[in-house]
Kinemage of the C-alpha trace (Angstrom):
@kinemage 1
@onewidth
@group {chain A} dominant
@subgroup {mainchain}
@vectorlist {calphas} color= white
{ca met a 1} P 54.456 -44.732 -5.519
{ca asn a 2} L 51.206 -42.936 -6.153
{ca pro a 3} L 50.977 -40.847 -9.352
{ca pro a 4} L 50.995 -37.041 -8.981
{ca asn a 5} L 47.788 -35.618 -7.508
{ca leu a 6} L 46.277 -39.053 -6.849
{ca val a 7} L 43.187 -38.374 -4.735
{ca thr a 8} L 41.959 -40.794 -2.075
{ca glu a 9} L 38.897 -40.955 0.146
{ca ser a 10} L 40.951 -40.074 3.226
{ca asn a 11} L 42.447 -36.818 1.937
{ca tyr a 12} L 39.479 -35.427 0.043
{ca leu a 13} L 36.133 -36.995 0.871
{ca gly a 14} L 35.595 -34.867 3.972
{ca asp a 15} L 36.117 -31.634 2.033
{ca leu a 16} L 33.856 -32.869 -0.744
{ca leu a 17} L 30.954 -33.809 1.506
{ca arg a 18} L 30.815 -30.519 3.371
{ca pro a 19} L 29.691 -28.421 0.385
{ca ser a 20} L 27.390 -31.231 -0.734
{ca arg a 21} L 25.530 -31.096 2.583
{ca arg a 22} L 25.043 -27.361 2.166
{ca gln a 23} L 23.627 -27.963 -1.305
{ca phe a 24} L 21.276 -30.653 0.014
{ca ala a 25} L 20.065 -28.297 2.750
{ca lys a 26} L 19.449 -25.522 0.244
{ca ser a 27} L 17.630 -27.927 -2.068
{ca ser a 28} L 15.345 -29.037 0.793
{ca leu a 29} L 14.388 -25.451 1.537
{ca met a 30} L 13.604 -24.872 -2.131
{ca val a 31} L 11.444 -27.973 -2.286
{ca ala a 32} L 9.445 -26.720 0.687
{ca ala a 33} L 8.948 -23.401 -1.072
{ca gly a 34} L 8.087 -25.050 -4.406
{ca leu a 35} L 11.166 -23.480 -5.981
{ca leu a 36} L 13.421 -26.472 -6.592
{ca leu a 37} L 15.957 -25.740 -9.322
{ca pro a 38} L 17.635 -28.406 -11.486
{ca trp a 39} L 21.002 -29.689 -10.224
{ca pro a 40} L 23.130 -27.976 -12.917
{ca val a 41} L 21.907 -24.575 -11.694
{ca leu a 42} L 22.649 -25.363 -8.048
{ca ala a 43} L 26.009 -26.864 -8.963
{ca ala a 44} L 27.162 -23.572 -10.482
{ca glu a 45} L 27.330 -22.143 -6.947
{ca asn a 46} L 30.066 -24.644 -6.084
{ca gln a 47} L 31.467 -25.545 -9.465
{ca ile a 48} L 35.082 -26.004 -8.411
{ca his a 49} L 35.379 -28.759 -5.802
{ca asp a 50} L 39.166 -28.919 -5.415
{ca leu a 51} L 41.866 -26.443 -6.427
{ca arg a 52} L 45.580 -26.685 -5.761
{ca gly a 53} L 48.675 -24.898 -7.021
{ca ser a 54} L 48.770 -22.998 -10.309
{ca val a 55} L 45.559 -23.298 -12.335
{ca lys a 56} L 44.463 -20.808 -14.988
{ca ile a 57} L 41.173 -20.419 -16.824
{ca asn a 58} L 41.614 -18.510 -20.081
{ca gly a 59} L 44.943 -17.254 -18.751
{ca val a 60} L 43.510 -15.954 -15.453
{ca ala a 61} L 44.337 -17.558 -12.099
{ca ala a 62} L 41.451 -19.763 -10.932
{ca thr a 63} L 39.730 -19.401 -7.558
{ca tyr a 64} L 36.931 -21.361 -5.900
{ca lys a 65} L 34.535 -18.725 -7.250
{ca ser a 66} L 35.645 -19.160 -10.866
{ca ile a 67} L 33.140 -20.404 -13.438
{ca ile a 68} L 34.174 -22.742 -16.261
{ca arg a 69} L 32.026 -22.659 -19.394
{ca pro a 70} L 32.091 -24.114 -22.908
{ca gly a 71} L 34.642 -22.167 -24.920
{ca asp a 72} L 37.089 -21.996 -22.002
{ca ser a 73} L 40.620 -23.336 -21.675
{ca val a 74} L 41.906 -24.745 -18.370
{ca val a 75} L 45.665 -25.045 -17.785
{ca thr a 76} L 47.440 -26.481 -14.750
{ca gly a 77} L 51.042 -25.770 -13.797
{ca ala a 78} L 53.673 -28.120 -12.394
{ca asp a 79} L 51.916 -28.071 -9.006
{ca gly a 80} L 48.398 -27.532 -10.346
{ca tyr a 81} L 45.304 -29.681 -9.871
{ca ile a 82} L 41.580 -29.017 -10.241
{ca val a 83} L 38.281 -30.873 -9.865
{ca phe a 84} L 35.295 -29.078 -11.367
{ca ile a 85} L 31.850 -29.687 -12.805
{ca val a 86} L 30.009 -28.477 -15.887
{ca gly a 87} L 26.317 -29.329 -15.742
{ca asp a 88} L 26.004 -33.031 -14.867
{ca ser a 89} L 29.614 -33.852 -15.793
{ca ala a 90} L 32.628 -33.864 -13.470
{ca phe a 91} L 36.283 -33.390 -14.423
{ca met a 92} L 39.700 -33.858 -12.830
{ca leu a 93} L 42.710 -32.208 -14.444
{ca arg a 94} L 46.166 -33.129 -13.187
{ca ser a 95} L 49.407 -31.136 -13.193
{ca arg a 96} L 50.961 -29.917 -16.459
{ca ser a 97} L 47.682 -30.327 -18.318
{ca glu a 98} L 45.741 -28.243 -20.803
{ca leu a 99} L 42.071 -28.838 -21.623
{ca ala a 100} L 40.074 -26.922 -24.223
{ca ile a 101} L 36.280 -27.128 -23.847
{ca glu a 102} L 34.795 -26.263 -27.219
{ca met a 103} L 31.409 -24.664 -27.744
{ca pro a 104} L 28.549 -27.089 -28.575
{ca thr a 105} L 27.555 -27.501 -32.208
{ca ser a 106} L 23.944 -28.384 -31.404
{ca ser a 107} L 21.346 -27.718 -28.732
{ca gln a 108} L 21.510 -31.407 -27.748
{ca ser a 109} L 24.971 -31.027 -26.208
{ca leu a 110} L 26.069 -29.021 -23.185
{ca phe a 111} L 29.564 -28.608 -24.623
{ca gly a 112} L 31.459 -29.460 -27.779
{ca val a 113} L 34.645 -31.480 -28.210
{ca leu a 114} L 36.842 -31.792 -25.126
{ca arg a 115} L 40.434 -31.495 -26.354
{ca leu a 116} L 43.173 -32.689 -24.022
{ca leu a 117} L 46.186 -30.947 -25.509
{ca thr a 118} L 48.548 -32.296 -22.870
{ca gly a 119} L 48.479 -33.946 -19.453
{ca ala a 120} L 45.890 -36.123 -17.716
{ca leu a 121} L 42.103 -35.921 -17.442
{ca gly a 122} L 39.497 -37.913 -15.537
{ca ala a 123} L 35.838 -37.337 -16.435
{ca thr a 124} L 32.401 -38.740 -15.656
{ca phe a 125} L 29.216 -38.082 -17.612
{ca lys a 126} L 25.551 -38.668 -16.817
{ca ser a 127} L 23.997 -41.695 -18.510
{ca gly a 128} L 22.852 -40.766 -22.019
{ca thr a 129} L 25.036 -37.651 -22.211
{ca pro a 130} L 26.900 -37.594 -25.559
{ca ala a 131} L 30.451 -36.257 -25.598
{ca ser a 132} L 33.519 -36.341 -27.795
{ca leu a 133} L 37.098 -36.314 -26.502
{ca arg a 134} L 40.236 -35.733 -28.533
{ca thr a 135} L 43.991 -35.859 -28.174
{ca ala a 136} L 46.583 -35.269 -30.883
{ca asn a 137} L 46.252 -38.841 -32.174
{ca ala a 138} L 42.994 -40.252 -30.752
{ca thr a 139} L 39.254 -39.629 -30.915
{ca ile a 140} L 36.797 -40.965 -28.353
{ca gly a 141} L 33.025 -40.914 -28.570
{ca ile a 142} L 30.985 -41.569 -25.450
{ca arg a 143} L 27.414 -41.440 -24.156
{ca gly a 144} L 27.357 -41.375 -20.383
{ca thr a 145} L 30.420 -43.076 -18.915
{ca gly a 146} L 33.509 -42.640 -16.757
{ca val a 147} L 36.889 -42.260 -18.446
{ca tyr a 148} L 40.528 -41.455 -17.741
{ca met a 149} L 43.079 -40.362 -20.336
{ca glu a 150} L 46.704 -39.226 -20.527
{ca thr a 151} L 48.859 -37.823 -23.302
{ca arg a 152} L 52.260 -39.491 -23.426
{ca gly a 153} L 55.379 -39.156 -25.538
{ca asn a 154} L 54.460 -42.107 -27.726
{ca gly a 155} L 50.661 -41.831 -27.761
{ca thr a 156} L 47.479 -41.685 -25.666
{ca tyr a 157} L 46.548 -43.836 -22.672
{ca phe a 158} L 42.769 -44.175 -22.369
{ca cys a 159} L 40.700 -46.133 -19.865
{ca thr a 160} L 36.986 -46.816 -20.186
{ca cys a 161} L 36.369 -46.940 -16.445
{ca trp a 162} L 32.712 -47.848 -17.005
{ca gly a 163} L 30.209 -47.635 -19.825
{ca lys a 164} L 30.814 -47.854 -23.567
{ca thr a 165} L 33.210 -45.830 -25.717
{ca glu a 166} L 34.211 -45.743 -29.371
{ca leu a 167} L 37.938 -45.288 -29.879
{ca gly a 168} L 39.424 -44.013 -33.132
{ca val a 169} L 42.849 -43.201 -34.572
{ca val a 170} L 43.406 -39.808 -36.187
{ca asp a 171} L 45.961 -41.117 -38.722
{ca ala a 172} L 44.010 -44.321 -39.465
{ca pro a 173} L 40.274 -43.515 -39.548
{ca met a 174} L 39.358 -47.094 -40.422
{ca gln a 175} L 40.817 -48.380 -37.164
{ca arg a 176} L 38.031 -48.102 -34.603
{ca glu a 177} L 37.102 -50.123 -31.554
{ca trp a 178} L 34.060 -50.226 -29.288
{ca val a 179} L 35.095 -50.779 -25.689
{ca glu a 180} L 32.702 -51.781 -22.908
{ca ser a 181} L 33.548 -51.866 -19.237
{ca thr a 182} L 32.084 -52.130 -15.763
{ca arg a 183} L 35.391 -51.520 -13.957
{ca his a 184} L 38.322 -50.264 -16.071
{ca asn a 185} L 39.238 -51.463 -19.548
{ca pro a 186} L 42.338 -49.535 -20.738
{ca arg a 187} L 43.804 -49.107 -24.208
{ca phe a 188} L 46.902 -47.419 -25.608
{ca ile a 189} L 46.690 -45.589 -28.923
{ca ala a 190} L 50.200 -45.155 -30.319
{ca tyr a 191} L 51.490 -42.452 -32.633
{ca lys a 192} L 53.083 -45.120 -34.814
{ca pro a 193} L 51.618 -48.530 -35.764
{ca asp a 194} L 53.175 -51.821 -34.757
{ca thr a 195} L 54.549 -54.313 -37.281
{ca ser a 196} L 50.987 -55.465 -38.037
{ca gly a 197} L 49.830 -51.923 -38.764
{ca asn a 198} L 47.796 -51.635 -35.549
{ca tyr a 199} L 47.758 -48.399 -33.571
{ca met a 200} L 45.641 -49.668 -30.652
{ca gln a 201} L 46.548 -52.228 -28.036
{ca thr a 202} L 45.352 -53.341 -24.608
{ca ala a 203} L 47.056 -51.612 -21.681
{ca pro a 204} L 47.396 -52.142 -17.920
{ca phe a 205} L 45.211 -50.345 -15.384
{ca glu a 206} L 47.448 -47.602 -13.981
{ca thr a 207} L 47.890 -43.964 -12.846
{ca his a 208} L 44.279 -43.552 -11.619
{ca ser a 209} L 42.122 -45.205 -8.983
{ca asp a 210} L 38.626 -46.398 -8.093
{ca asp a 211} L 38.459 -43.721 -5.392
{ca glu a 212} L 39.290 -40.901 -7.790
{ca met a 213} L 36.596 -41.877 -10.256
{ca asp a 214} L 34.000 -42.356 -7.511
{ca ile a 215} L 34.873 -38.939 -6.059
{ca leu a 216} L 34.116 -37.361 -9.435
{ca glu a 217} L 30.703 -39.028 -9.411
{ca lys a 218} L 30.057 -37.743 -5.888
{ca cys a 219} L 30.601 -34.203 -7.145
{ca val a 220} L 27.420 -34.617 -9.209
{ca leu a 221} L 25.523 -36.706 -6.646
{ca arg a 222} L 26.154 -40.077 -8.268
{ca arg a 223} L 28.315 -43.093 -7.429
{ca ala a 224} L 30.603 -45.290 -9.517
{ca pro a 225} L 28.829 -48.480 -10.684
{ca trp a 226} L 30.991 -50.793 -8.581
{ca ile a 227} L 29.804 -48.913 -5.479
{ca lys a 228} L 26.164 -49.268 -6.560
{ca thr a 229} L 26.478 -53.028 -6.988
{ca ala a 230} L 28.556 -53.675 -3.850
{ca lys a 231} L 26.869 -55.979 -1.336
């Protein structure tokens, strides 16, 4: 059985490509006029790429015209689902989720800490883009990668879909692990340590897909690395 809100090429790619073609056409006209704007500015015109069920931004029902900025909170209901972009980064928030996007603490970052208070989040970031993700018991530092994470009753499931991440444990700051991946390398960070005192352990690849992560990259005119290297 597919997990809730699992997106596939067949049920979403067509809808995704239609707005992208409009953006490409508009970009071409701007190039001809010598007025080409950077992608983050153009993207703001179509920031929300998919919206289903109950989704609220700062307590207000989201629409396709809504804008999500640093400092905002995004909450999905039992039937809610949203795919949106902020600058060069793309996000997928599943049902029963709450994400707080904190304000940046320096001019080098587009946004501050991304706090997943509950639920499931997929995210992709442009190469070199620093970001910090948090759950109740885990900290994750990244610099341009694709990731998927879920809060669960006994801890946090986190997958480094590609790139390099630094995983940490809130209750055990000395326990840290660098994880590298080209195609999914999951971990589970538990609320309680095992008999050896370890909070982190390897985990199976589950509850998200190659297609979902590649679709997020398409929202910002990129492709997942396994697509780039396919023969």
